[in-house]
RODREN-676345 format. One record per residue (C-alpha): x, y, z; residue in one letter; residue number from 1. Coordinates in steps of 0.5 Angstrom, whole numbers, plus 500, padded with zeros to 3 digits. Example, Ala and Ser with C-alpha at 12.3 -4.5 7.8 and 13.67 -1.06 7.14 Angstrom:
2
+-----+-----+-----+---------+-----+
!  px !  py !  pz ! residuo ! num !
+-----+-----+-----+---------+-----+
! 525 ! 491 ! 516 !       a !   1 !
! 527 ! 498 ! 514 !       s !   2 !
+-----+-----+-----+---------+-----+
This chain:
416
+-----+-----+-----+---------+-----+
!  px !  py !  pz ! residuo ! num !
+-----+-----+-----+---------+-----+
! 624 ! 605 ! 784 !       m !   1 !
! 629 ! 609 ! 787 !       t !   2 !
! 631 ! 606 ! 794 !       p !   3 !
! 631 ! 610 ! 800 !       h !   4 !
! 634 ! 610 ! 807 !       a !   5 !
! 628 ! 609 ! 811 !       a !   6 !
! 627 ! 602 ! 807 !       s !   7 !
! 634 ! 600 ! 808 !       l !   8 !
! 638 ! 598 ! 815 !       p !   9 !
! 639 ! 603 ! 820 !       a !  10 !
! 646 ! 603 ! 824 !       l !  11 !
! 647 ! 605 ! 831 !       p !  12 !
! 650 ! 612 ! 832 !       p !  13 !
! 657 ! 613 ! 831 !       a !  14 !
! 661 ! 611 ! 837 !       p !  15 !
! 664 ! 618 ! 841 !       a !  16 !
! 671 ! 620 ! 839 !       q !  17 !
! 674 ! 625 ! 843 !       t !  18 !
! 681 ! 628 ! 843 !       t !  19 !
! 685 ! 635 ! 845 !       d !  20 !
! 686 ! 636 ! 837 !       d !  21 !
! 680 ! 634 ! 834 !       f !  22 !
! 672 ! 635 ! 835 !       e !  23 !
! 669 ! 629 ! 831 !       y !  24 !
! 662 ! 631 ! 829 !       v !  25 !
! 658 ! 624 ! 829 !       p !  26 !
! 654 ! 621 ! 823 !       w !  27 !
! 647 ! 623 ! 822 !       w !  28 !
! 642 ! 618 ! 824 !       t !  29 !
! 635 ! 618 ! 822 !       a !  30 !
! 632 ! 621 ! 828 !       t !  31 !
! 637 ! 627 ! 828 !       t !  32 !
! 635 ! 628 ! 821 !       m !  33 !
! 628 ! 628 ! 822 !       n !  34 !
! 628 ! 632 ! 828 !       s !  35 !
! 632 ! 638 ! 824 !       v !  36 !
! 626 ! 637 ! 819 !       l !  37 !
! 621 ! 637 ! 824 !       d !  38 !
! 624 ! 643 ! 827 !       g !  39 !
! 623 ! 648 ! 821 !       i !  40 !
! 616 ! 651 ! 821 !       d !  41 !
! 613 ! 653 ! 815 !       t !  42 !
! 615 ! 661 ! 816 !       a !  43 !
! 622 ! 658 ! 816 !       t !  44 !
! 621 ! 654 ! 810 !       w !  45 !
! 618 ! 660 ! 806 !       c !  46 !
! 624 ! 664 ! 808 !       l !  47 !
! 629 ! 659 ! 806 !       l !  48 !
! 626 ! 658 ! 800 !       c !  49 !
! 625 ! 666 ! 798 !       d !  50 !
! 632 ! 667 ! 800 !       l !  51 !
! 634 ! 662 ! 795 !       t !  52 !
! 630 ! 664 ! 790 !       a !  53 !
! 632 ! 671 ! 790 !       g !  54 !
! 625 ! 673 ! 792 !       t !  55 !
! 625 ! 675 ! 799 !       a !  56 !
! 623 ! 682 ! 801 !       d !  57 !
! 628 ! 684 ! 807 !       i !  58 !
! 626 ! 690 ! 810 !       s !  59 !
! 632 ! 695 ! 813 !       t !  60 !
! 629 ! 692 ! 820 !       d !  61 !
! 629 ! 685 ! 819 !       t !  62 !
! 636 ! 683 ! 817 !       p !  63 !
! 638 ! 681 ! 824 !       r !  64 !
! 632 ! 677 ! 825 !       a !  65 !
! 633 ! 673 ! 818 !       t !  66 !
! 640 ! 672 ! 819 !       a !  67 !
! 639 ! 669 ! 826 !       a !  68 !
! 633 ! 664 ! 823 !       t !  69 !
! 638 ! 662 ! 818 !       v !  70 !
! 644 ! 661 ! 823 !       a !  71 !
! 640 ! 656 ! 827 !       a !  72 !
! 638 ! 652 ! 822 !       v !  73 !
! 645 ! 652 ! 819 !       m !  74 !
! 648 ! 650 ! 826 !       e !  75 !
! 644 ! 644 ! 826 !       a !  76 !
! 646 ! 642 ! 820 !       l !  77 !
! 653 ! 643 ! 821 !       w !  78 !
! 654 ! 640 ! 828 !       k !  79 !
! 649 ! 634 ! 826 !       r !  80 !
! 644 ! 636 ! 832 !       r !  81 !
! 637 ! 638 ! 833 !       p !  82 !
! 636 ! 646 ! 832 !       i !  83 !
! 638 ! 649 ! 838 !       r !  84 !
! 634 ! 655 ! 840 !       h !  85 !
! 638 ! 661 ! 844 !       t !  86 !
! 638 ! 668 ! 845 !       t !  87 !
! 645 ! 669 ! 844 !       a !  88 !
! 646 ! 668 ! 836 !       p !  89 !
! 653 ! 670 ! 836 !       s !  90 !
! 655 ! 664 ! 840 !       h !  91 !
! 652 ! 660 ! 834 !       r !  92 !
! 657 ! 655 ! 831 !       l !  93 !
! 657 ! 656 ! 823 !       l !  94 !
! 662 ! 654 ! 817 !       p !  95 !
! 667 ! 660 ! 817 !       e !  96 !
! 664 ! 662 ! 810 !       r !  97 !
! 658 ! 664 ! 814 !       f !  98 !
! 660 ! 667 ! 821 !       t !  99 !
! 657 ! 674 ! 818 !       t ! 100 !
! 650 ! 671 ! 820 !       l ! 101 !
! 652 ! 672 ! 827 !       t ! 102 !
! 655 ! 679 ! 827 !       s ! 103 !
! 651 ! 686 ! 829 !       a ! 104 !
! 650 ! 687 ! 821 !       d ! 105 !
! 649 ! 681 ! 817 !       p ! 106 !
! 650 ! 681 ! 810 !       d ! 107 !
! 643 ! 678 ! 808 !       i ! 108 !
! 643 ! 680 ! 801 !       t ! 109 !
! 649 ! 676 ! 798 !       t ! 110 !
! 651 ! 671 ! 804 !       c ! 111 !
! 644 ! 670 ! 806 !       g ! 112 !
! 642 ! 667 ! 800 !       r ! 113 !
! 648 ! 663 ! 799 !       v ! 114 !
! 647 ! 661 ! 806 !       a ! 115 !
! 640 ! 659 ! 805 !       a ! 116 !
! 642 ! 655 ! 799 !       a ! 117 !
! 647 ! 651 ! 803 !       w ! 118 !
! 641 ! 649 ! 808 !       c ! 119 !
! 636 ! 648 ! 803 !       i ! 120 !
! 640 ! 643 ! 798 !       a ! 121 !
! 642 ! 639 ! 805 !       r ! 122 !
! 634 ! 639 ! 807 !       l ! 123 !
! 631 ! 637 ! 801 !       a ! 124 !
! 636 ! 631 ! 800 !       a ! 125 !
! 635 ! 629 ! 807 !       f ! 126 !
! 627 ! 630 ! 806 !       a ! 127 !
! 627 ! 626 ! 799 !       r ! 128 !
! 631 ! 620 ! 802 !       h ! 129 !
! 627 ! 620 ! 808 !       l ! 130 !
! 621 ! 621 ! 805 !       r ! 131 !
! 619 ! 626 ! 810 !       h ! 132 !
! 613 ! 630 ! 808 !       t ! 133 !
! 613 ! 636 ! 812 !       s ! 134 !
! 619 ! 639 ! 808 !       g ! 135 !
! 617 ! 646 ! 804 !       g ! 136 !
! 611 ! 650 ! 804 !       c ! 137 !
! 605 ! 651 ! 800 !       r ! 138 !
! 608 ! 657 ! 796 !       h ! 139 !
! 614 ! 653 ! 794 !       h ! 140 !
! 616 ! 647 ! 790 !       q ! 141 !
! 622 ! 644 ! 794 !       l ! 142 !
! 625 ! 640 ! 789 !       a ! 143 !
! 625 ! 646 ! 784 !       d ! 144 !
! 628 ! 651 ! 790 !       v ! 145 !
! 633 ! 645 ! 791 !       a ! 146 !
! 635 ! 645 ! 784 !       s ! 147 !
! 636 ! 653 ! 784 !       t ! 148 !
! 640 ! 652 ! 791 !       a ! 149 !
! 645 ! 647 ! 788 !       r ! 150 !
! 646 ! 651 ! 782 !       q ! 151 !
! 648 ! 657 ! 787 !       i ! 152 !
! 653 ! 653 ! 791 !       l ! 153 !
! 656 ! 650 ! 785 !       a ! 154 !
! 659 ! 657 ! 783 !       s ! 155 !
! 660 ! 660 ! 790 !       d ! 156 !
! 667 ! 659 ! 792 !       d ! 157 !
! 666 ! 659 ! 800 !       g ! 158 !
! 660 ! 654 ! 800 !       s ! 159 !
! 665 ! 648 ! 801 !       w ! 160 !
! 671 ! 646 ! 805 !       l ! 161 !
! 676 ! 647 ! 799 !       y ! 162 !
! 676 ! 654 ! 797 !       t ! 163 !
! 680 ! 656 ! 791 !       a ! 164 !
! 686 ! 658 ! 795 !       s ! 165 !
! 686 ! 652 ! 799 !       l ! 166 !
! 685 ! 647 ! 793 !       a ! 167 !
! 691 ! 650 ! 790 !       a ! 168 !
! 695 ! 649 ! 797 !       r ! 169 !
! 692 ! 642 ! 797 !       y ! 170 !
! 694 ! 641 ! 790 !       e ! 171 !
! 701 ! 643 ! 791 !       s ! 172 !
! 702 ! 638 ! 798 !       d ! 173 !
! 698 ! 632 ! 795 !       r ! 174 !
! 700 ! 626 ! 798 !       p ! 175 !
! 699 ! 622 ! 792 !       f ! 176 !
! 704 ! 624 ! 787 !       a ! 177 !
! 708 ! 617 ! 789 !       a ! 178 !
! 709 ! 613 ! 782 !       p ! 179 !
! 706 ! 607 ! 786 !       e ! 180 !
! 700 ! 610 ! 787 !       f ! 181 !
! 699 ! 612 ! 780 !       a ! 182 !
! 701 ! 605 ! 778 !       a ! 183 !
! 695 ! 602 ! 783 !       a ! 184 !
! 690 ! 607 ! 780 !       i ! 185 !
! 692 ! 604 ! 773 !       t ! 186 !
! 691 ! 597 ! 775 !       t ! 187 !
! 684 ! 599 ! 778 !       i ! 188 !
! 682 ! 602 ! 772 !       a ! 189 !
! 685 ! 597 ! 768 !       n ! 190 !
! 681 ! 591 ! 772 !       t ! 191 !
! 675 ! 595 ! 774 !       l ! 192 !
! 673 ! 601 ! 769 !       l ! 193 !
! 676 ! 599 ! 763 !       s ! 194 !
! 671 ! 600 ! 757 !       g ! 195 !
! 666 ! 602 ! 762 !       r ! 196 !
! 661 ! 608 ! 763 !       d ! 197 !
! 663 ! 611 ! 769 !       t ! 198 !
! 662 ! 616 ! 774 !       i ! 199 !
! 667 ! 619 ! 780 !       e ! 200 !
! 664 ! 622 ! 786 !       f ! 201 !
! 668 ! 627 ! 789 !       g ! 202 !
! 673 ! 628 ! 784 !       a ! 203 !
! 677 ! 633 ! 787 !       g ! 204 !
! 683 ! 636 ! 783 !       t ! 205 !
! 683 ! 630 ! 779 !       g ! 206 !
! 689 ! 626 ! 781 !       a ! 207 !
! 685 ! 620 ! 780 !       v ! 208 !
! 681 ! 622 ! 775 !       t ! 209 !
! 687 ! 624 ! 770 !       r ! 210 !
! 690 ! 617 ! 771 !       i ! 211 !
! 683 ! 613 ! 770 !       a ! 212 !
! 680 ! 617 ! 765 !       a ! 213 !
! 684 ! 614 ! 759 !       p ! 214 !
! 681 ! 607 ! 761 !       h ! 215 !
! 674 ! 608 ! 761 !       t ! 216 !
! 669 ! 609 ! 755 !       r ! 217 !
! 666 ! 615 ! 759 !       s ! 218 !
! 667 ! 619 ! 765 !       l ! 219 !
! 663 ! 624 ! 769 !       v ! 220 !
! 667 ! 627 ! 774 !       a ! 221 !
! 663 ! 630 ! 780 !       i ! 222 !
! 666 ! 635 ! 784 !       e ! 223 !
! 662 ! 640 ! 788 !       p ! 224 !
! 667 ! 645 ! 790 !       a ! 225 !
! 668 ! 651 ! 785 !       a ! 226 !
! 676 ! 651 ! 787 !       g ! 227 !
! 677 ! 644 ! 786 !       m ! 228 !
! 673 ! 644 ! 780 !       r ! 229 !
! 677 ! 649 ! 776 !       a ! 230 !
! 683 ! 645 ! 777 !       i ! 231 !
! 680 ! 639 ! 775 !       l ! 232 !
! 677 ! 642 ! 769 !       h ! 233 !
! 685 ! 644 ! 767 !       q ! 234 !
! 687 ! 637 ! 768 !       r ! 235 !
! 682 ! 634 ! 764 !       t ! 236 !
! 681 ! 639 ! 758 !       s ! 237 !
! 684 ! 635 ! 753 !       d ! 238 !
! 680 ! 628 ! 755 !       l ! 239 !
! 674 ! 629 ! 750 !       d ! 240 !
! 670 ! 623 ! 754 !       h ! 241 !
! 671 ! 626 ! 761 !       v ! 242 !
! 665 ! 631 ! 763 !       q ! 243 !
! 666 ! 635 ! 769 !       v ! 244 !
! 660 ! 637 ! 773 !       r ! 245 !
! 659 ! 641 ! 780 !       g ! 246 !
! 654 ! 637 ! 784 !       e ! 247 !
! 653 ! 634 ! 791 !       d ! 248 !
! 654 ! 626 ! 791 !       c ! 249 !
! 647 ! 626 ! 795 !       m ! 250 !
! 643 ! 629 ! 789 !       s ! 251 !
! 646 ! 628 ! 782 !       v ! 252 !
! 642 ! 631 ! 776 !       d ! 253 !
! 643 ! 625 ! 771 !       l ! 254 !
! 638 ! 620 ! 769 !       p ! 255 !
! 638 ! 613 ! 772 !       g ! 256 !
! 642 ! 607 ! 770 !       a ! 257 !
! 647 ! 611 ! 766 !       c ! 258 !
! 653 ! 608 ! 768 !       a ! 259 !
! 657 ! 601 ! 769 !       d ! 260 !
! 661 ! 603 ! 775 !       a ! 261 !
! 661 ! 609 ! 780 !       v ! 262 !
! 668 ! 610 ! 784 !       f ! 263 !
! 671 ! 614 ! 789 !       e ! 264 !
! 677 ! 616 ! 793 !       h ! 265 !
! 677 ! 619 ! 800 !       a ! 266 !
! 671 ! 623 ! 798 !       a ! 267 !
! 665 ! 620 ! 801 !       l ! 268 !
! 667 ! 622 ! 808 !       c ! 269 !
! 666 ! 630 ! 805 !       f ! 270 !
! 659 ! 628 ! 804 !       v ! 271 !
! 653 ! 630 ! 809 !       d ! 272 !
! 651 ! 623 ! 809 !       e ! 273 !
! 655 ! 618 ! 805 !       p ! 274 !
! 649 ! 613 ! 805 !       l ! 275 !
! 645 ! 617 ! 801 !       f ! 276 !
! 651 ! 618 ! 796 !       a ! 277 !
! 651 ! 610 ! 796 !       v ! 278 !
! 643 ! 610 ! 795 !       i ! 279 !
! 644 ! 615 ! 789 !       e ! 280 !
! 650 ! 611 ! 786 !       a ! 281 !
! 645 ! 605 ! 786 !       e ! 282 !
! 640 ! 609 ! 782 !       r ! 283 !
! 645 ! 611 ! 777 !       l ! 284 !
! 648 ! 604 ! 776 !       l ! 285 !
! 645 ! 600 ! 771 !       r ! 286 !
! 644 ! 592 ! 773 !       p ! 287 !
! 650 ! 589 ! 775 !       g ! 288 !
! 653 ! 596 ! 776 !       g ! 289 !
! 659 ! 596 ! 782 !       t ! 290 !
! 660 ! 602 ! 787 !       l ! 291 !
! 668 ! 602 ! 787 !       i ! 292 !
! 671 ! 605 ! 793 !       r ! 293 !
! 679 ! 606 ! 793 !       i ! 294 !
! 682 ! 606 ! 800 !       i ! 295 !
! 689 ! 609 ! 800 !       s ! 296 !
! 692 ! 609 ! 807 !       t ! 297 !
! 699 ! 611 ! 810 !       t ! 298 !
! 701 ! 609 ! 817 !       e ! 299 !
! 704 ! 615 ! 820 !       p ! 300 !
! 710 ! 613 ! 823 !       p ! 301 !
! 712 ! 615 ! 831 !       e ! 302 !
! 716 ! 621 ! 829 !       p ! 303 !
! 710 ! 624 ! 825 !       v ! 304 !
! 705 ! 622 ! 830 !       t ! 305 !
! 709 ! 625 ! 836 !       t ! 306 !
! 711 ! 631 ! 832 !       f ! 307 !
! 703 ! 632 ! 829 !       t ! 308 !
! 701 ! 632 ! 837 !       a ! 309 !
! 706 ! 637 ! 839 !       a ! 310 !
! 704 ! 642 ! 833 !       f ! 311 !
! 697 ! 641 ! 835 !       h ! 312 !
! 698 ! 642 ! 843 !       t ! 313 !
! 702 ! 649 ! 841 !       q ! 314 !
! 696 ! 651 ! 837 !       l ! 315 !
! 691 ! 650 ! 843 !       r ! 316 !
! 696 ! 654 ! 847 !       q ! 317 !
! 696 ! 660 ! 842 !       l ! 318 !
! 688 ! 660 ! 843 !       g ! 319 !
! 686 ! 656 ! 837 !       y ! 320 !
! 680 ! 650 ! 838 !       g ! 321 !
! 681 ! 643 ! 835 !       p ! 322 !
! 680 ! 641 ! 828 !       g ! 323 !
! 673 ! 639 ! 825 !       r ! 324 !
! 673 ! 631 ! 823 !       i ! 325 !
! 667 ! 629 ! 820 !       v ! 326 !
! 665 ! 621 ! 819 !       s ! 327 !
! 671 ! 618 ! 822 !       s ! 328 !
! 671 ! 611 ! 820 !       g ! 329 !
! 666 ! 612 ! 814 !       n ! 330 !
! 669 ! 606 ! 810 !       d ! 331 !
! 667 ! 601 ! 815 !       p ! 332 !
! 660 ! 604 ! 816 !       r ! 333 !
! 659 ! 603 ! 809 !       i ! 334 !
! 661 ! 596 ! 808 !       t ! 335 !
! 657 ! 594 ! 815 !       k ! 336 !
! 651 ! 598 ! 812 !       w ! 337 !
! 651 ! 594 ! 805 !       l ! 338 !
! 652 ! 588 ! 809 !       s ! 339 !
! 646 ! 589 ! 813 !       a ! 340 !
! 642 ! 590 ! 806 !       a ! 341 !
! 645 ! 583 ! 804 !       g ! 342 !
! 650 ! 587 ! 799 !       i ! 343 !
! 657 ! 584 ! 800 !       p ! 344 !
! 663 ! 588 ! 799 !       t ! 345 !
! 669 ! 585 ! 796 !       q ! 346 !
! 676 ! 588 ! 799 !       i ! 347 !
! 682 ! 587 ! 795 !       d ! 348 !
! 689 ! 589 ! 796 !       t ! 349 !
! 692 ! 593 ! 790 !       v ! 350 !
! 699 ! 595 ! 792 !       a ! 351 !
! 703 ! 596 ! 798 !       t ! 352 !
! 710 ! 600 ! 799 !       w ! 353 !
! 714 ! 603 ! 803 !       t ! 354 !
! 717 ! 610 ! 802 !       s ! 355 !
! 723 ! 615 ! 805 !       e ! 356 !
! 722 ! 622 ! 805 !       q ! 357 !
! 724 ! 628 ! 810 !       p ! 358 !
! 720 ! 630 ! 815 !       l ! 359 !
! 719 ! 637 ! 812 !       h ! 360 !
! 715 ! 633 ! 806 !       r ! 361 !
! 710 ! 630 ! 811 !       h ! 362 !
! 709 ! 637 ! 815 !       i ! 363 !
! 708 ! 641 ! 809 !       a ! 364 !
! 700 ! 641 ! 809 !       p ! 365 !
! 701 ! 643 ! 817 !       l ! 366 !
! 705 ! 649 ! 815 !       l ! 367 !
! 701 ! 651 ! 809 !       h ! 368 !
! 695 ! 650 ! 812 !       g ! 369 !
! 692 ! 645 ! 806 !       s ! 370 !
! 687 ! 642 ! 811 !       y ! 371 !
! 680 ! 646 ! 812 !       p ! 372 !
! 681 ! 646 ! 819 !       y ! 373 !
! 688 ! 650 ! 819 !       l ! 374 !
! 686 ! 654 ! 813 !       a ! 375 !
! 683 ! 659 ! 818 !       i ! 376 !
! 690 ! 660 ! 822 !       i ! 377 !
! 694 ! 665 ! 820 !       p ! 378 !
! 701 ! 663 ! 817 !       g ! 379 !
! 705 ! 666 ! 822 !       d ! 380 !
! 702 ! 662 ! 828 !       d ! 381 !
! 702 ! 655 ! 824 !       r ! 382 !
! 710 ! 657 ! 823 !       r ! 383 !
! 710 ! 658 ! 830 !       r ! 384 !
! 707 ! 652 ! 832 !       a ! 385 !
! 712 ! 648 ! 827 !       i ! 386 !
! 718 ! 651 ! 830 !       d ! 387 !
! 715 ! 649 ! 837 !       s ! 388 !
! 714 ! 642 ! 835 !       a ! 389 !
! 721 ! 641 ! 832 !       l ! 390 !
! 724 ! 644 ! 839 !       t ! 391 !
! 720 ! 640 ! 843 !       s ! 392 !
! 721 ! 633 ! 839 !       t ! 393 !
! 728 ! 634 ! 838 !       d ! 394 !
! 727 ! 633 ! 830 !       l ! 395 !
! 730 ! 636 ! 824 !       d ! 396 !
! 726 ! 638 ! 818 !       l ! 397 !
! 731 ! 634 ! 814 !       d ! 398 !
! 730 ! 627 ! 818 !       t ! 399 !
! 728 ! 622 ! 814 !       l ! 400 !
! 721 ! 618 ! 815 !       i ! 401 !
! 720 ! 611 ! 813 !       r ! 402 !
! 712 ! 610 ! 812 !       s ! 403 !
! 708 ! 604 ! 809 !       t ! 404 !
! 703 ! 605 ! 804 !       h ! 405 !
! 697 ! 601 ! 802 !       e ! 406 !
! 691 ! 602 ! 796 !       v ! 407 !
! 685 ! 597 ! 797 !       k ! 408 !
! 679 ! 597 ! 793 !       t ! 409 !
! 672 ! 595 ! 796 !       a ! 410 !
! 667 ! 593 ! 791 !       s ! 411 !
! 660 ! 592 ! 792 !       s ! 412 !
! 655 ! 590 ! 786 !       p ! 413 !
! 649 ! 595 ! 788 !       l ! 414 !
! 642 ! 592 ! 787 !       e ! 415 !
! 638 ! 594 ! 793 !       f ! 416 !
+-----+-----+-----+---------+-----+
């Protein structure tokens, strides 16, 4: 039987984190998820389902009310808190892609359908994993509508954090080009993935996929963001045994017991509830299968941290709010949760090395807006913040920075 979060150990809420530079969105808790699901009445479920299915009859008098209803649910899911009732829809905090829902003339015909799908896909996954029985309404089969929702999101460039343009910037500034990193991934593939049927969660643009794939018997690379997936397709087009799929790791449309290993690198922190992705991995694994988390870290040296703080300070002075960070401390949380379920995690250090690069290589993502929270800031303002940070720190773009890097694996034999 597929395990559910409701039958597995619970963890306390995430410790509060606050800085001037970032807003740390906490992990979900079962209590908060249930509150959101309980807060959606039948009429709202019907509206979300009708919009997603393309059967909603929106007259010229109701788009604003419809948008306000969708925005209330979306805000709760985006901020991971109970549904907030407000008479000022323009104050809703929504993903950038969907801020039109708070405008005087919301675009319900196109944006509204994708927004509803964005909500339904998450709500359905939460309801399934929590065994929540009140989701949906008598007019719709929630599982069928959720399948349609996932298909809509898979083809919509703006539904996930990395759009096509942002994926291209990420690809050009990716920090994983070091030969030592490639060697570490090769070692992992040789020792843990060789000759096995594998699934990669959150494959991104394929930096790990391309290295690991030749060592596997088969590899299903799952990446929900259309922009990232386009590059992933290009990187793996010559590998016949690699299949690329656009799905959310909480709900994968593959049969159970179809893989020997599920692996990921820096991907689960982008999943709405990473623990649900771990449960999905268990469903996909054959007996004796393993979840392998590849954890790569770089200790930022003092000059880089000082520069980055100055950069963000300047962004605040230019009127931009803090960046959004989700699921900070995710890997220790997963390890602790699995341990509470009686599942050990073996952590092995695969490689450590040092590098020396000029400052401009470290700050390229800041300049180019390669992170989602920076992508919405105009390039001129990012450049202004860079120049101000250089002045205040007395650093030079060619200053050589020495960094320490490490790659580890966290391997868990999943069998709840």
